[in-house]
N, C-alpha and C positions, 0 to 999 in steps of 0.2 A: 574094820577096814584095814587093808594092807598099808604099810608105811615104808619109808625110804631108809636104806642103810648104806654105809660106805665100807668097802673091804679092800684090803691090799692083796693083789694077786700077781705073782711073777714080776715083781718090781714095778708095777704100774697101778694106778688107782682106777677102779671100776665102780660104777654106781649100779647097785642091784636093788630091786624092789620086789615086793610080792605082787600077786596078780592084780590087774586093774590099775596099776600105778603109772601108766604112760603119761596121762594128763598131768599128774603131779610133777613128773620130770620136765614136761614142757613148761610148766609154771616156773620151776626153778631156773630153767635155762633162760626164760624171759627175764628173770630177776637179775641176770648178770649182763644186761645190755651195756653196762658201763665198762665191760672188759674191752681192752684195746685190741684184742685178737678176734678174728672171725670165728664164731662158734656155730658149727653147722651139724645138724643131726640128719641121718638118712635111714629110712626104714629098709626092710629086707627087699622091697621092690625097687630100691634105688631112688625113691622119691624124697625130696627135701622135706623134713618135718620142722626143723628149727633154723632160724636165720636172724642173727642178732644185729645190733646197730653197727658194730665194727665191720661185719660182713657187708652191710649196706655201703659203708664208707669205702671199703677196699674195692668191691666189684661194681659199684654204681647201680645195683639192683635194690629196689625196695623189697621188704619181706613179703608183702602181699603179691608181688610179681613172680616170686620163685617158689613159695610154699606149694608143695604138691607137684612140682615140676621135676623131671629127671635131672639128677646131678650131673650126669655125663654131658647132656646137651647144654646145660646151663654154663658150666665152668670150662668144658672142653679141655680137661686136664691132660698134660703131657708128662709122663714119668720118665725118669732117667734110669735106663737099664732094667726096667720092670714094667708091669702093667697093672690095671685095676684087679684083675683076677688073682695075680700073685700077691698083691697087697692084701686082699681080703683073706686069702689063705694064710698069709703070714700073721695077720691079726688073730685069726682063729687059733693058730697054733701058739703064738707068743703072747697074745693079749694086747699088743700095741705095735704099731709101725710108725716110724718117723723118717721123713726124708724130704728132699727138696723137689718141688714140681713147678711146672709152668702152667698157669691158668689164665683165662681170658676174662677181661672186663666186659661190660655191656657193649662198648664200642669196638671190641676186638683187640684192645691193647693188651699185650702179654704182661703178666706180673709174676715175679719170682716169689714163691711161697714156701715157707718151712711148715710142713703139715705133720701134725701128730694125730694118729687115728686110733680110736678105742672102740670096743664093743660094750654096749650096755646090755646086760642080760639079767633075767630073773633067776632067783635061787632055784625055783622049781623047773627051770628050763622054759622053752617056748620061744616066742618071737624075740628078735634081736633088733637093737638100734645101733647104727654105726655113727660115732661122734668124731668129727674132725675139728681140731683146734689149729687154725691157720694163721701164721704170723707173716706179715708183710716184711720181706727182706730188704726194703728200701734202705733202711739204716742198718748196714751189715754189722756195725760195731755192737749193736744190741742183740745180735743173733742168739748167743747162748742164754742171755738173760730172758729174752722173749720166749725161748723154748721152755725154759724152766717155769716161767710165769704162766705159759699156756697150759702146762701139765697140772699146775697147782690151783689155777684160777677157780675152777668149778667147785672143788671141794672147799677151798678157803673161804669163798664168798658165802656159801651156804652155812657152813659150820661156824665160821668166825664173824658172822654179822654182829655189829655192835649192839643191835637190839635183840631182845628175847623174842623169838619167832615161834608161833604156834599155829597149828592148822586144826580146824574143827569141822565136823560134819554131823548133821542130824543131832545137834546138841551135845556131841561128845568130842573130846580132843583126840586127834589121830597122830599128831606129830608135834614135837617140840625140839628146837635146836638146843645145844649145850647151855646157852645163856638162859633159855626158858626153863630148862631142868633145874638150873642153879637158883633162879629167881623164886621158883615155887617149891623147891626142896625135894625134887625127884632124883632117884639114883640113876635111872636109865629110861629108854623108850618104853620098855615093857611095864615099868612101874607107872608110866604116864598114860599109856594107850587106853583109850576108851573111857577115861574119867569124864564126868559131866562138866560142862562149862560152869555150872552153878558152884562147883566145889572151889572155884578160884575167885569167887566174889564174896565179900563179907555180907552179913545179913542186912545191914542198914542201906547198902547200895545195890543189893541184888535186884530188887524190883525195877529200879530206875535204869540200871544197866541193861537188864534183859529186855525191857520194853524198848529201849533205844536200839539194841541189836535187832530185835524183831522188826521194828519199823524200817531199819536200814535194809534188812534182808528182803522185805516185801517190795520195796521200791528202790533198790540200791543203785546209786550212781556215784562213781568215783570212790572216795574213801570217807570214813567217818571217824572222828576223834572224840575221845572222852577221857575223863579222869574218875577214878574210884579207888576204894580201899580194897586191895587184893587179899586173898586168903591163901596161905601156904598149906602144904600137905600136913604140917604139924599144927595148924590152926593159928599160927602167928600171922600178923598183918603186915602188909607192905603197900604203901600208896603207889599207884601206877598210872602212867599215861598210856592209853591204848589207841592205836590207829588200825582200823579194820578195813578189809577190802574183800570182795567176792571174786573167786576164780572158778572156772569150769574145768572139771576133771572128767576122765572117761566115764567114771561111774556117777557123775553128777556134780552139782555145785558144792564148793567148800568155802569156808570162811577162814581167811588168813589174818592173823593178828600180830602186830608189832608192839611189844610191851617195853616200856621204859620205867625203871625204878625212879620215882620222884620223891623218895624219902628226904633227900638232902634239900630239894627245892621246897618241900612242905615245911621242913624245919626252918629254912631261911625265911619263908613267908611268915611263920609264927614270930620269928625274931624281928622281922620287919614290922609286924603289927605292934610288937612290944615297944619298939623304938620309934614308932611313927609320931607319937606326940612330941617326943624330944626333937625329932627331925623337923617336925612342923614348926616348933618353937624357934629353932635355929633359922629355918627358911624365912619365917615371918619377920626376922630381925636383920635380914641382909638387904642391901639396897637393890640388888638385881632381882628380876622376876624369874620364878622357877615354876614349871608346870610339867605334868606327865599325863599321857593319854593311853587308853587301851588300843587294841587292834582295830576297834570300830571307830577310833578317833573321838571317843567320849572321854571327858576329863576324869582321871582317877584322883587328881589332887592338884593343888597349887599353893603357893605361899600368899601371904596377905596382900602384897603389892600387886600381884597378878590379879587377884580377886577385885581389888579396887579399880584397876584399869578396866576390868570387864564390867564394871558398873554394879558390883556386888559388895556386900558389907562384910562377908565372912568367907574364908576359903572353903568351908564345907558346902557352901551354896553352889560351887562350881562343879562338884562331883556329879557325874552322869550327864552333864550338859554337853551340847555340841557347839562349835564356834558360831553357828548360825543363830544361836540363842543369846549371844553375848554382844557387848557394845561394838565390837569390831566385825559384826556380821558381814559388812560389805567386802571384807578381805578374806572371807571364809574359804573360797575356792583356792586362793593363792596359798593360804596357810596349810590347808589339807593336802594340796598337791605336794608340798614339801614333805609333809608327814608321811604320805604314802611312799614317796621315793626313798626316804630314810629306812622305812620298815622293809620295803622290797629289796633294797640293795644291801641292807645291813651295814651301810657305811654312814658315818656322820656327815653332816653339812654344817660347817663351822664359820662363825663370824661373818655372816652375810647381812646386808642391810635391807630392810623392808619397811613399808609404812604401816601405821596402825591408826584407826579412827577411834578416838576416845569417847567416853560417854558425853563429853561436852561438844562432840561433833568436830573437834579440831584434829588435824592430821599430825601425828608425831612420827619420828623416825626411830627405828629400833635397830640394834645390832644383835642378831639372833644366832644361837647355835642349837642344833638338834642332833640327837644321836639315838641309836636304837636302845630301847629299854628292854633289858634281858632279865630272865629269872636266874637263880643260882646255877642252873645247868647250862646257861648260855643261850637258852631259847628266847627269841624275841617275843615280847609280850606287849609291846607298845612303843611309844616314843617319848623321850625326855627332852625338854627344851628349856633354855634360859635366854633371857634377853635383857638388855639395858636400854634405857631411854637416852638416845644420843641426839635428840632434836637440837639442843643448844650447841652441842659439839658439831653437828652436821651444818648448822647455820654458820658457825665459825669457820668450818672447813670450806663451805661454799664461798664465804666472804674472802677467805684466804686464797681460794682457787681463783676467784674473780680478780683479786688484787694481783695475784701472780700472772693471770692472763693479761691484765692491763699492763703490768710491768714488762711482760714478754713482748706484747704488741708494741709498747713504747720502744723497747730495746731493738726490736726487729725493724722499726721504722726510723731509728736514729740514722743520721747521715754518716754511717760508719758501722763499726761493730763493737759490741760490749764483750768483755771476756772475764774469765777467772783462770788464773794460772799459778803454777808453783814458782817460787823464787829460786830457780836454778838457771844454769847457763843456756839451756834449751827453751826456757820459758814454757815448761810442760803444761799443755792446755787441759783444763778441766771443764770449761764451758766456753762456747762461742755462739754469739747470736747469728741470725741468718744474714746480717749485713756483711758477714765475712766474705761471701761469694762476690758481692759487688766490689769489695775492696781488694781482695787478693786473687780472685778467680777460682778459689777453692770453696766448695760448699762446706758448711759447718759439719755435715755428716761425713764428708770426704776427709776432712783434715783431722778430726778428733778420732784417732784410732788407738786403742789401748792407752787412752788419756794422753796421747801425744799428737803433735801436728805432723802428719805424714801425707805425702812423701817428703815434705820439707817442714822442719820446725820453724817457728816464728823467728828464731835466732838466725836460721839460714836464709830466710826471706829478707832480713835486714841486710842492706849492702855492707860489705866488709868494712868500708871506711867509717861506718857509723856504729858498729857493734860495741866497740870499747866505750865510747862516750855514753851510749844508751845504758850499758851495764853500770857504769860508774855513777851516772846521774840518778838511776833508780836506787842503788845501794846507799848513796849519800842521803837521799830523801827518806829512806827507811830508817837510817841511823838516827835522823832527827825527828822521825815520826811525823813527817809532813807529806802532803801530796806531791807527786812528781809531774812535771809537764815537760815533754821532750818532743823534738822535731827531728825526723830522720827520713831517709829514703828506703823503700823496699822494692823488691822485684816480684811482680805478680806471676801467676801461672802461665800467662801468655808471653812473659818476658818484658812486659812494660814496666818502666820505672815510674813509681809514684812517690810524691811527698806526702807524709802523714804527720799528724799531730796527735800525741797520746797524752792522756791525763789519767792518773790512777793513784791508788794508795794501798798501803799494806793492811792485811787483816792479821791481827796479833792475838795470840793466846793470852790467858790471864797472866802467864809467866813472862810474857814479853817476847815469845818466839814468833817469828813470821810464819803464819799458816799458809797464806796465799796472797796474791796480788789481784785486785779488782779494778777495772777501769774501762775506758773506751778509746777507740782509735778512729780518727776521721781522716778522710782524704782531703788534703789541702793543696793538691797539685795545681788546680786552677788559681788558687790564691797566690801560690808561689810564682806561678807564671805571670799572674797579674802584677805582682810586686816587681818581678823582673822587668815586665813591660813598662811599669811605672818608672823604674829606675832608668830604663833606656829613654823613656819620654822625658824624664827630668834632665837627662844628659842632653837630649835634643833641645829641650827648652833652654838649658844653659847655653847651648851653642847658638840658639836663636837669639837669646838675649845679648850674647856677647858680640855676635857678628851682624846684627840687624842695623841697617843705616837709619832706620826710623827710631823715634823715641818709644820705648816699650816699657810698660810698668804694670804692677799689680798693686791695687789699693784696697783698703777696707771700704765698706759702704759709706763710712763717714769721711772718706777722702784721705786717710792716712797712707802714705807711701810705705809699701811693704817690700817691694823689690823694683829696681830700676836697672836699665842697662847703661853702658858707658857713654852712649850718645848724649845722655842728659848733661854729663860733665862738659862735653864740647859745646852744646847749645847754650846752656845757662851759665856755665863757668863754675858751678858748685862741684865739690867732690861728692861722690855717692854717699859717703859717710855723713856729710852735712845735710843731705836731703832725706836720707832714710829715716823713717819714723815721724817725719813732719807731715802736717796736713797741707795739701796743695793749695787750700784756700789762702794760706799765708803768702803765697807767691802770686796770687791772681790780682790783676789790675783792679783798683776800687770800682771803676766804672763797669767792670764785667762781673762783679760779685753776684748781682741779682740774677743775671742770666745763668751763671754757673750753678747757683743754688737751685734754680728751676731744673737744670739738666740733671743734678744729683737726685732731685725728687723723682724724676722720670726713671732714673736708674734704680732707685730703691723700690719702684713698682715693677722691677724686672723688665723694663722696656729697653730696647737697644737704641742708643743715641748715635746717629750718623752726622757727619759734617758739622759737629759742634766746634765753634771757634772762640777762643778767648786769649787774653794776653798774660804772659808770665814774666815776673821780674827776674832779671839776670843778676849775677853777683855784683856787677859793676853799676847796678841801679837802672840800667836800660830795660826796655820791655821787648819781648819777642812774641809775635803772633803764633799761636799753636792751634792746629786743627786736630780734633779728636775723633776717634772711632772707638766706642766703649761697649763692652759686653758684660752685663751683670750675671753673676752665678752665685746664688745664695747671698752670703755676706761679703763676697769679694767682687771686685770690678777688675776686668782684664781690659787693658786699653793699649791702642797703638796710636801714636801722635806724630805729627810732622811739623817741622818749622816752616811756616808759610809766610814769614815776614816779607820775603822778596815778592812773593805772589801778591800779598796784600798791597804792597807798594805799587805793583803794576795795576792791580784792580783799582787802587785809588786814582791813579792816573787815568785809567779807562773811565772811571766814574766821572771825573772832571770833564773828560772828553765827551762823554754821553750828555752831561749837563749842557756843555757848549753846543752839542748837536741838537739837543732838545730846544735850547734857546734859539738856535739857528732855524730849526723847523718851525718854531712858533712865529719867529719874525718873518720867515719866508712865507709861511701860510698866511700871516696877517697882511704882508705887503702884496702877496699875489691875490688874496681874496678881495682887497679893497678896489683895485682897478677892475677885477673880474665882476665884482658886484655892480660897479658903475656901468660896465658894458652891458650886463644882463638887464639892468634897470632901463638904460636908454633904448635898448633893443625892444623891450616890452612897451615903453612909451611910444616909440616909433610905430610899433605894430598897431597900437590902439588908435593913434591919431591919423595914420596914413592908410588905415584899413580900406577906406572907400576909394582911395586913389590908386592903390597898388594893384597890379594884376595878380592873378593866382600864383604865378611863379615867384613873384617878388615876396608875396606873403609867406610862401613855403620856405624861401631862403631865410626870411626873418625867423621863422619858427625853428629851422635847423640851427641858426646861430644861437638863439636863446637856449635851446636844448643842450647844445654843446657847452655852453657856459655853465649850466647847472651840473652837467656830468663832471666838468672840470672841478667844480666846487666840491662835489662828493669825493672825487678822487683825492683831492688835497686833504680832506678831512680823514680819509682812510689811511693815507700815508702818514699823517700826523699820529693817528692812533697806533699804527704799527711801530713807529719809532719810539713811542712811549712805553711799549710793553717791557722791554729790557731795562728801561731806566726807572721803572716803578720801584720804590724803596720801602713799600709797606711790609711789615713783619707778618709772617704767616701766623694766623690765629685760628681758633676753632670756628668753622663755618658750617651752619646747618644747611645742607644742600636741599632739603625739603623746602625751606623758605626761598632759596635762590630760584628753584624751578617754578615755584608758585608765583613769585614776583615776575619772572620772565613771561610766563603764560598770560599774566594779567596785562603786561605791556603789549603783547602780541594778540590780545583778545579779539580786536576788530578783524584782523586777518584770518584768525581761526574761524570766527563766526561767518565771515564772508564765504569761506570755502566749506563750511559745515564739517570741519575735521573732528573726528573722534580721537581725543587725546587721552592716553592711559599713562599714569605715573606710578611706578612702584615706590615703596618706602625708600627714602634716601638716607645716607649716613651723615655723620658729622666728621668733617675733615679739617686738616690744617692747611689753609690756603689764603690767597688774596681774594677777599670777597668780591671786590669790584670786577676783577678779572674773571672770576667764576661766572658772574652775571653776564659779562661780555661774551664769554665762551658759550654758555647755554643759549644766549640770544642768537648768536651766529648760527649754531647748529640747528636750532628749532626753526629759525627763519628759512634756512635752506630746505628743511623738510617741508615747510609750507609752500615755498616758492616753486619747488620742483615736483609738486604733487597735483596731478590733474585727474586722479582716479574718481570713479563715480561715487565711491564711498571711502574718501580719504581717511587714513589712520596714521597716528603717530604714537609710538610706544617708547617711553623714557624709563630705563631700568638701570640696575647696578648689580654687580656680583663681586665676590671676594676672590682675588687672584693671589699670586705668590708675593705677599708683602705689599699688596697694592689693591686699590679699589678700581674696578673696571666699569666705567659708565658707558651707556650706549643710547643713541637716539635713532630709532628705526622708523622708516616710513614705507608706504606702499606706492610711491610715486614712479617716476619714469626710469629711475635707476641710471647706471652708467656702465660703460665698458671698462673692465678692470685694467685694461692696458693704460688707462689714464689715471689710475688710482694714486700715483705719486704726484703727477703733474698738477692736480687740482689744488695742492697745498702750497704751490709756488705763487709768487706775486704776479698779478695781472693775467693768470692763466684761467681761461674760460673754455667750456665745451659747447657753449651756445652763443649766438649773437645777442647784442643788447636788445634788438627788436623782439627776439624770441623770449628771452628772459632777462629782465633788467639786472644790473649789478656792475661792480667795479672789478671783481676778481681778486679782491684783497681780503675778504672775510675769513676764508679758510686759512690763509697765510697767517692772519692775526691769531686765529684759534690755535694753530700749530705752535706759534711763538709763546702763547700763554701756557700751553700744556708743557712745553719743554722747560719753561722757567720754573714750573712746579716739579720738575724731575720725572715727568711722565712721557707717554707716547700717544700718538693719535694716528688712526688709520681708518679705512673704509672697506666694507665688504658689500658687493652689489652684483646684480645681474640685470642687464638692460630690460626694461619693461616690467621688472618685478620689485622695484624699490631699492633702497639703500639703507645700510646701517653704519653710522659713524661711531667709532669707539675711541675713548681716551682713558688714560689711567692717571691716578693720583696716588702717590705712596701713602700707605696707611701707618707709616712710622712717624712718630712725633719728631718734628725738626724745629730747630730754633736758630735764628740768625742774630748775630751781634756784629754790627758794622761800626 
């Protein structure tokens, strides 16, 4: 069969071949698809025969789209100063034409091309192939290099391929490149041509190799690789790796073989086997795990620790096994995905972490490295891996990470910012917590730029008047190796001035050099403002103490004077120095000690005592009456007092006057009641004895006279009761209002039953009051509710609620009600809204009620609507009060 040769003719390379070698040329042109220039061959009809990958890239046509198409219609070439006919003629005469042309891509885009055109011709003449090597002139600087590379590419790739390349057909070799000739000891193509394939295979491998080749030829797909001992022309041996592929030539299929001398690799493999036991011994005695696999990901070997992890007792047991057969079978897919990636890429995957399930079922963490396993020639033959058990370290790292997370969370939630900085004038920042933004207006990411606070360093945020003392205070603390605590003002991003408090300490090297400062800064603006407000309040309090006309003091809960104003000196005659630090009980009149102690007990219970009165001894031995208003606050009592000696003197005179009035009222009522009783008695006697002799008019006159006498007696009793309300001298004591209401309803029981009134009473409180007067008050109000109620289903509701420092009692009925225009009038003496014939009474009951309520410091009023009943309200203070007279 004909074979391919290379000749030099007229300064250019041409490829010639004997008859029937066009397909072989096509094959070799296809072999140079990796060339960066477009390689296009055209037959004598102008049809495209060859179109490589570079041509596809330049013109955007796939080879299958243009093979067999006219070159003129496809590329629409424009020549400069010539045409295709002249170019063809020039190539005929000169052997090669080179020039710049404009050609069109698929989409019509023009592209500048440097084209080198050659003829391929047979030695014996005949048909011709025109070959164009086209270089894209996009990178004009590479123009000369590209032209030269285009001219040399075809010959260089075929003749200088790194592999030994041979072509065989019908069992005989028809071509071998220089490396093939050298490998098998031939002098030239003539020496090689036609030799049987068998001549190149040693006897012990011949049958295996030929059967493999025959099987491939019968059903060939892709390529086939094998290794065998080759035979040179002189009979010497050479171990080779062979990759074969089938190509179709014009005269039929041919077998192309790529041969690699693997002598060195085989020697290395032998050496590897020799040293394997020693290597295994070393591997078995290192703490890390080591393993290696073949291309099928089956284990070729491992050290002892790996075998033990796999649940085996000896490293030899792992050979030939797959991960799915070992203790960590659950992670097979993950392990083998990494293995394939390393083999496919040829790149290592280093120091990554992954889990492993041990034979005990527990999950351990590994730090693994995998890299391609190569033979001595550099060919990848598997994967090599190592790993170490980092479970404990991983746990420690996780614990550390969690600790750091908690620390960071704590720092980020501190009321301020944590920091680490250098000990320089700018306080160069190395770390700032997220609290920085709340404090300064800058986020930690914004301010730490190139390890500095920018746009402003911490030093520039500090107000100028504080910078010197901040620096000096820190340096002084560092010198003494003690923490520093400093207060200063800084200006935020928005221009706001804030007070801050900083605490930190130095971080020192073993040699004693300051490495950094660590600490935290918090916003104390509110505290500083509060302190300033407190200072102003203190000044105001001082002013209040100094200028108040009343007696003002602060005492402990045990009654020790802590502060007094000047008014005490005027009232008692002592200097403030003499009173300060004394217990006021030392100055209290002996007769008032018990009441004073009771008041102090109330204050210790944090109750407010109002209108408390006792007597204090003056420096001259006399006593002055002092009225107190005291407010407890924790362990302190704040009190304002007033000298009421003159008032007490007036009250004493008034008391005597009231006593005289009471005596007069008693005498008057007694002296009036005696003759009135006599008149009423004789009128009644006259009515009984003269009943038969008197006419009806006379009897009516007698009845009127007797009735008037009885009303006069009731009126005198009511006036006496009214006069005694203010003169009652009973001390206010705890009174259970539940009992008072219950007793009152019992007294009025016959009237309630007579009218069949439904009475509802809510739970009542205990109050401080005069019990007798409370009974009088409730009786007056409930009697009114009975008297003025003519409903078909009369009801009375007695309730209480809590007001602002007082109890609000109410007595509600569904009776006749009243016009609210008279709401004030009914509480006056002798004021009635109905005649005595309509509803009996003296008109004094509500006036007495009002007097009682006011004596207790309360109020009384009515709310009503005519025909819809009325509700009488009265209040009693719920603060404890005590009286000492």
